[in-house]
C-alpha positions in Angstrom: -6.7 322.9 82.1 -3.8 322.5 79.9 -0.3 323.9 81.1 2.3 325.7 79.0 4.3 322.4 78.4 1.4 320.6 77.3 0.8 318.6 80.6 -2.6 318.4 82.1 -3.0 320.9 85.2 -5.5 320.1 87.9 -6.7 322.4 90.7 -7.4 321.2 94.2 -9.0 323.2 96.6 -7.5 322.9 100.2 -9.2 325.2 102.9 -10.5 327.6 100.5 -7.4 328.0 98.5 -6.2 326.6 95.3 -3.0 324.9 94.4 -1.6 323.5 91.1 -1.1 319.7 91.1 0.4 318.0 87.9 -0.4 314.4 86.9 3.3 313.3 87.0 3.6 314.5 90.7 4.9 311.7 92.6 2.5 309.6 94.8 4.6 309.9 97.7 5.0 313.7 97.4 4.6 315.7 100.7 2.5 318.0 98.7 -0.6 315.8 98.0 -3.5 317.2 99.7 -4.4 313.5 100.9 -2.3 310.7 103.0 -1.2 307.3 101.4 -1.0 305.1 104.3 0.5 302.3 102.3 3.4 304.6 101.3 3.8 306.0 104.7 4.3 302.5 106.0 7.5 301.9 103.8 9.2 305.1 104.5 12.1 304.9 106.8 11.9 306.7 110.0 15.7 306.8 110.6 17.7 309.4 108.8 21.1 307.7 109.6 21.6 303.8 108.8 24.0 303.5 111.8 22.3 306.1 114.1 21.7 303.4 116.9 25.4 303.7 117.7 24.9 306.5 119.6 22.1 305.5 121.8 22.9 304.5 125.2 20.9 301.2 125.1 22.6 299.8 122.2 26.3 300.9 123.6 25.3 299.3 126.9 24.1 296.1 125.4 27.3 295.8 123.4 29.3 296.2 126.5 27.2 293.4 128.3 27.7 291.2 125.2 31.6 291.7 125.0 31.8 291.1 128.8 29.7 287.6 128.5 32.0 286.7 125.6 35.0 287.4 127.9 33.4 285.6 130.6 32.3 282.4 128.5 36.3 281.8 127.7 36.7 280.4 131.4 33.3 278.2 131.3 34.3 274.4 131.0 33.8 272.6 127.8 31.2 270.4 129.8 28.7 273.6 129.6 28.8 273.9 126.0 25.0 274.0 125.5 24.8 276.8 128.1 27.6 278.5 126.7 26.0 278.6 123.3 22.6 279.6 124.5 23.9 282.7 126.6 26.0 283.7 123.6 23.3 283.8 121.3 21.0 285.6 123.5 23.5 288.1 124.4 24.1 288.7 120.4 20.3 288.9 120.0 20.0 291.8 122.3 22.3 293.8 120.1 21.3 292.5 116.9 17.4 293.1 117.2 18.2 296.7 118.2 20.0 297.1 115.0 17.5 295.4 112.7 14.5 297.1 114.2 16.4 300.6 113.7 16.6 299.7 109.9 12.6 299.1 109.8 10.3 301.4 108.1 7.9 302.3 110.7 8.3 303.2 114.6 5.9 300.1 115.3 8.1 297.8 113.7 11.2 299.2 115.6 9.2 299.0 118.8 8.4 295.2 118.0 12.4 294.5 117.6 13.2 296.4 120.9 10.5 294.0 122.6 12.3 291.1 120.9 15.7 292.6 122.6 14.0 292.9 125.8 13.0 289.1 125.6 16.7 288.0 124.7 17.9 290.4 127.9 15.4 288.3 130.3 16.8 285.1 128.8 20.3 286.4 129.5 19.3 287.2 133.1 18.0 283.9 133.7 21.3 282.0 132.5 23.3 284.4 134.4 21.3 283.6 137.7 21.6 279.7 137.1 25.4 280.0 136.4 25.7 282.0 139.8 23.5 279.4 141.6 25.5 276.3 139.9 28.8 277.6 141.2 30.2 279.0 137.9 29.9 282.7 138.5 31.0 284.3 141.6 29.7 287.2 143.8 31.7 290.3 144.5 31.8 294.0 143.8 33.3 295.0 140.4 33.1 298.4 138.9 32.6 299.2 135.4 31.5 302.8 134.0 28.0 302.8 131.9 28.7 303.9 128.5 27.8 307.7 127.9 28.8 310.6 125.6 32.1 311.0 127.7 32.7 307.1 127.7 31.1 305.6 124.5 31.3 302.0 123.7 32.8 300.7 121.6 35.3 303.3 122.3 36.8 305.6 119.8 40.0 304.1 118.7 38.2 300.6 118.0 35.6 302.5 116.0 38.1 304.4 114.0 40.6 301.5 113.3 38.7 298.2 114.2 41.4 296.2 112.3 44.1 297.4 115.0 42.0 298.1 117.8 38.7 296.1 117.4 39.7 292.8 119.7 37.5 292.0 122.5 40.2 292.6 125.2 41.6 296.0 123.3 38.2 297.2 123.4 37.8 296.5 126.8 41.2 298.1 127.8 40.5 301.2 126.0 37.3 301.6 127.6 38.4 301.0 131.1 42.1 302.1 131.0 43.0 298.5 132.4 43.1 295.1 131.7 40.0 292.9 132.4 40.4 289.3 133.0 37.4 286.7 132.8 38.1 285.8 136.5 37.3 289.3 137.4 34.0 289.3 136.5 31.2 288.8 138.9 27.4 288.0 139.1 26.5 291.5 140.4 28.3 293.3 137.4 26.2 291.2 135.1 23.0 291.8 136.7 23.7 295.5 137.0 24.1 295.8 133.4 21.0 293.8 132.5 18.9 296.2 134.8 20.4 299.3 133.2 19.5 298.1 129.6 16.4 297.0 130.7 15.6 300.6 132.0 17.0 302.2 128.9 14.8 299.9 126.5 11.7 300.7 128.5 12.2 304.6 128.5 12.9 304.4 125.1 9.9 302.3 124.4 7.6 304.8 126.2 9.3 307.6 124.2 8.4 305.9 121.1 4.6 305.3 122.0 4.4 308.9 122.9 5.5 309.7 119.5 3.0 307.2 117.9 0.3 308.9 120.0 1.2 312.2 119.1 1.4 311.6 115.4 -2.1 309.8 115.4 -3.8 312.6 117.2 -2.5 315.0 114.6 -4.1 313.0 111.8 -7.6 313.1 113.7 
């Protein structure tokens, strides 16, 4: 039929009822009586571009990376290749979380969380070898796990990264004391590796349940 503005109007029957649909209605409109999977796969799931910063796994991974950066400052230059590999693996844990967050589908995000877990496993191996080879001592050293009350990076370094964003200043604000590379131990690195592994797996299980729920709703 022809509408008042001269545009063609079609009526589609949905569960016994009719609704008006115009030809110029966007293809990705939620009002369409059918799904377009290609469009759905290009729709970003995340509402905030930096929402990952509120997650405990990203914050804990960022803290581990900074601790590794601090520790690497006392590793002899003869271990240059080992240092760069550990530095790259620690960065990869954080970077894959960030890139995965910006991907359009939950499935892609799961893929990137898998890459992060792979890099985390590489970090664990390097830490264990450094300990075995005598470059990393054993001992107790407590650091709090990032949380809503103790976010990482801490508040000031986020608000004013130019003034407070340097590595030692971030750690000082977070812990309330100066931390030296010599203070760090094998146990504290393994503890944070285990925590990140747990948090990533918990997130993966939650996202898998989300996918299952969405797919069931389409049946």
